[in-house]
MDTraj code that builds the backbone (N, CA, C; nanometers):
import mdtraj as md
import numpy as np

residues = "UNK UNK UNK UNK UNK UNK UNK UNK UNK UNK UNK UNK UNK UNK UNK UNK UNK UNK UNK UNK UNK UNK UNK UNK UNK UNK UNK UNK UNK UNK UNK UNK UNK UNK UNK UNK UNK UNK UNK UNK UNK UNK UNK UNK UNK UNK UNK UNK UNK UNK UNK UNK UNK UNK UNK UNK UNK UNK UNK UNK".split()
xyz = np.array([
    [-0.3243, 0.7734, 0.2274],
    [-0.1977, 0.7870, 0.1594],
    [-0.2090, 0.8836, 0.0412],
    [-0.3135, 0.8674, -0.0375],
    [-0.3322, 0.9552, -0.1526],
    [-0.3555, 1.0979, -0.1060],
    [-0.4300, 1.1137, 0.0022],
    [-0.4578, 1.2483, 0.0528],
    [-0.3304, 1.3165, 0.1005],
    [-0.2388, 1.2414, 0.1604],
    [-0.1126, 1.2998, 0.2043],
    [-0.0312, 1.3487, 0.0855],
    [-0.0316, 1.2703, -0.0218],
    [0.0422, 1.3098, -0.1419],
    [-0.0209, 1.4345, -0.2032],
    [-0.1545, 1.4371, -0.2113],
    [-0.2219, 1.5544, -0.2670],
    [-0.2011, 1.6775, -0.1799],
    [-0.1990, 1.6598, -0.0476],
    [-0.1731, 1.7726, 0.0415],
    [-0.0363, 1.8323, 0.0151],
    [0.0617, 1.7485, -0.0119],
    [0.1960, 1.7989, -0.0398],
    [0.2027, 1.8685, -0.1749],
    [0.1278, 1.8181, -0.2726],
    [0.1368, 1.8734, -0.4083],
    [0.0546, 2.0010, -0.4231],
    [-0.0753, 1.9953, -0.3879],
    [-0.1602, 2.1122, -0.4125],
    [-0.2109, 2.1792, -0.2862],
    [-0.2062, 2.1143, -0.1747],
    [-0.2475, 2.1768, -0.0497],
    [-0.3891, 2.1437, -0.0095],
    [-0.4141, 2.1468, 0.1198],
    [-0.5448, 2.1100, 0.1756],
    [-0.6537, 2.2091, 0.1366],
    [-0.6180, 2.3356, 0.1224],
    [-0.7163, 2.4378, 0.0869],
    [-0.7787, 2.4080, -0.0495],
    [-0.6961, 2.3744, -0.1463],
    [-0.7464, 2.3496, -0.2808],
    [-0.8169, 2.2151, -0.2925],
    [-0.7822, 2.1196, -0.2079],
    [-0.8550, 1.9934, -0.2043],
    [-0.9969, 2.0172, -0.1539],
    [-1.0115, 2.1014, -0.0525],
    [-1.1444, 2.1358, -0.0012],
    [-1.2284, 2.2080, -0.1050],
    [-1.1665, 2.2966, -0.1788],
    [-1.2385, 2.3686, -0.2848],
    [-1.2820, 2.2710, -0.3934],
    [-1.1946, 2.1798, -0.4298],
    [-1.2285, 2.0820, -0.5338],
    [-1.3424, 1.9914, -0.4896],
    [-1.3453, 1.9538, -0.3619],
    [-1.4531, 1.8683, -0.3118],
    [-1.5889, 1.9379, -0.3184],
    [-1.5915, 2.0676, -0.3017],
    [-1.7193, 2.1380, -0.3103],
    [-1.7656, 2.1511, -0.4549],
    [-1.6727, 2.1488, -0.5502],
    [-1.7074, 2.1645, -0.6907],
    [-1.7431, 2.0330, -0.7595],
    [-1.7076, 1.9191, -0.7017],
    [-1.7297, 1.7897, -0.7680],
    [-1.8778, 1.7652, -0.7992],
    [-1.9718, 1.7832, -0.7069],
    [-2.1124, 1.7593, -0.7438],
    [-2.1611, 1.8513, -0.8559],
    [-2.1164, 1.9758, -0.8541],
    [-2.1544, 2.0701, -0.9580],
    [-2.0989, 2.0267, -1.0938],
    [-1.9740, 1.9818, -1.0959],
    [-1.9133, 1.9373, -1.2218],
    [-1.9806, 1.8107, -1.2742],
    [-2.0206, 1.7212, -1.1848],
    [-2.0904, 1.5999, -1.2272],
    [-2.2259, 1.6352, -1.2872],
    [-2.2965, 1.7264, -1.2244],
    [-2.4280, 1.7670, -1.2755],
    [-2.4157, 1.8316, -1.4128],
    [-2.3233, 1.9253, -1.4292],
    [-2.3074, 1.9910, -1.5586],
    [-2.2537, 1.8949, -1.6645],
    [-2.1718, 1.8003, -1.6249],
    [-2.1244, 1.6990, -1.7194],
    [-2.2381, 1.6114, -1.7694],
    [-2.3292, 1.5766, -1.6789],
    [-2.4459, 1.4978, -1.7175],
    [-2.5359, 1.5770, -1.8119],
    [-2.5595, 1.7022, -1.7789],
    [-2.6419, 1.7875, -1.8655],
    [-2.5762, 1.8024, -2.0024],
    [-2.4466, 1.8206, -2.0050],
    [-2.3754, 1.8319, -2.1323],
    [-2.3819, 1.7043, -2.2135],
    [-2.3701, 1.5896, -2.1478],
    [-2.3796, 1.4625, -2.2188],
    [-2.5174, 1.4398, -2.2785],
    [-2.6208, 1.4711, -2.2018],
    [-2.7576, 1.4570, -2.2532],
    [-2.7811, 1.5542, -2.3681],
    [-2.7317, 1.6761, -2.3577],
    [-2.7472, 1.7736, -2.4664],
    [-2.6726, 1.7281, -2.5915],
    [-2.5553, 1.6710, -2.5738],
    [-2.4779, 1.6212, -2.6883],
    [-2.5537, 1.5111, -2.7604],
    [-2.6117, 1.4187, -2.6842],
    [-2.6894, 1.3111, -2.7459],
    [-2.8154, 1.3666, -2.8116],
    [-2.8768, 1.4656, -2.7490],
    [-3.0005, 1.5228, -2.8023],
    [-2.9763, 1.5947, -2.9352],
    [-2.8697, 1.6696, -2.9447],
    [-2.8458, 1.7501, -3.0641],
    [-2.7661, 1.6780, -3.1711],
    [-2.7196, 1.5574, -3.1433],
    [-2.6516, 1.4779, -3.2464],
    [-2.7450, 1.3651, -3.2895],
    [-2.6903, 1.2688, -3.3581],
    [-2.7710, 1.1582, -3.4088],
    [-2.8052, 1.0648, -3.2943],
    [-2.9202, 1.0835, -3.2321],
    [-2.9571, 1.0079, -3.1127],
    [-2.9790, 0.8610, -3.1441],
    [-3.0192, 0.8264, -3.2673],
    [-3.0365, 0.6853, -3.3009],
    [-2.9036, 0.6119, -3.3002],
    [-2.7979, 0.6784, -3.3378],
    [-2.6656, 0.6178, -3.3350],
    [-2.6269, 0.5804, -3.1926],
    [-2.6595, 0.6653, -3.0974],
    [-2.6287, 0.6376, -2.9566],
    [-2.7207, 0.5286, -2.9031],
    [-2.8501, 0.5355, -2.9353],
    [-2.9460, 0.4393, -2.8820],
    [-2.9315, 0.3008, -2.9437],
    [-2.8576, 0.2869, -3.0525],
    [-2.8327, 0.1544, -3.1094],
    [-2.7511, 0.0676, -3.0148],
    [-2.6818, 0.1268, -2.9198],
    [-2.6018, 0.0509, -2.8246],
    [-2.6805, 0.0108, -2.6999],
    [-2.8047, 0.0590, -2.6857],
    [-2.8887, 0.0218, -2.5729],
    [-2.9660, -0.1040, -2.6142],
    [-2.9457, -0.2169, -2.5464],
    [-3.0023, -0.3435, -2.5940],
    [-3.1546, -0.3442, -2.6084],
    [-3.2278, -0.2879, -2.5150],
    [-3.3735, -0.2944, -2.5200],
    [-3.4303, -0.2100, -2.6341],
    [-3.3689, -0.0955, -2.6593],
    [-3.4209, -0.0028, -2.7593],
    [-3.3725, -0.0398, -2.8995],
    [-3.2632, -0.1137, -2.9114],
    [-3.2019, -0.1448, -3.0403],
    [-3.3018, -0.2108, -3.1348],
    [-3.3886, -0.2999, -3.0870],
    [-3.4817, -0.3709, -3.1737],
    [-3.5918, -0.2859, -3.2308],
    [-3.6201, -0.1726, -3.1711],
    [-3.7296, -0.0882, -3.2177],
    [-3.6956, -0.0125, -3.3454],
    [-3.5678, 0.0026, -3.3781],
    [-3.5281, 0.0847, -3.4928],
    [-3.4647, -0.0008, -3.6026],
    [-3.5118, -0.1213, -3.6216],
    [-3.4568, -0.2072, -3.7269],
    [-3.4925, -0.1495, -3.8638],
    [-3.3963, -0.1567, -3.9549],
    [-3.4205, -0.1119, -4.0923],
    [-3.4205, -0.2339, -4.1829],
    [-3.4987, -0.2296, -4.2870],
    [-3.5065, -0.3406, -4.3820],
    [-3.4040, -0.3174, -4.4927],
    [-3.2880, -0.3751, -4.4765],
    [-3.1828, -0.3580, -4.5769],
    [-3.1479, -0.4915, -4.6377],
])
top = md.Topology()
chain = top.add_chain()
for i, resn in enumerate(residues, 1):
    res = top.add_residue(resn, chain, resSeq=i)
    for name in ("N", "CA", "C"):
        top.add_atom(name, md.element.get_by_symbol(name[0]), res)
traj = md.Trajectory(xyz[None], top)
């Protein structure tokens, strides 16, 4: 049903093109997310990971 609606809106040709690009976009999105975490405050992100959270306790 969804495919029929998409065929009417954008066409089968562009759906096929989008399907070939999805793995590439997922890979680059993952690389971008890892780079964002790497170049920003990585401890802030890792505080939400339960196993790693205990390793960075501060004495306040």
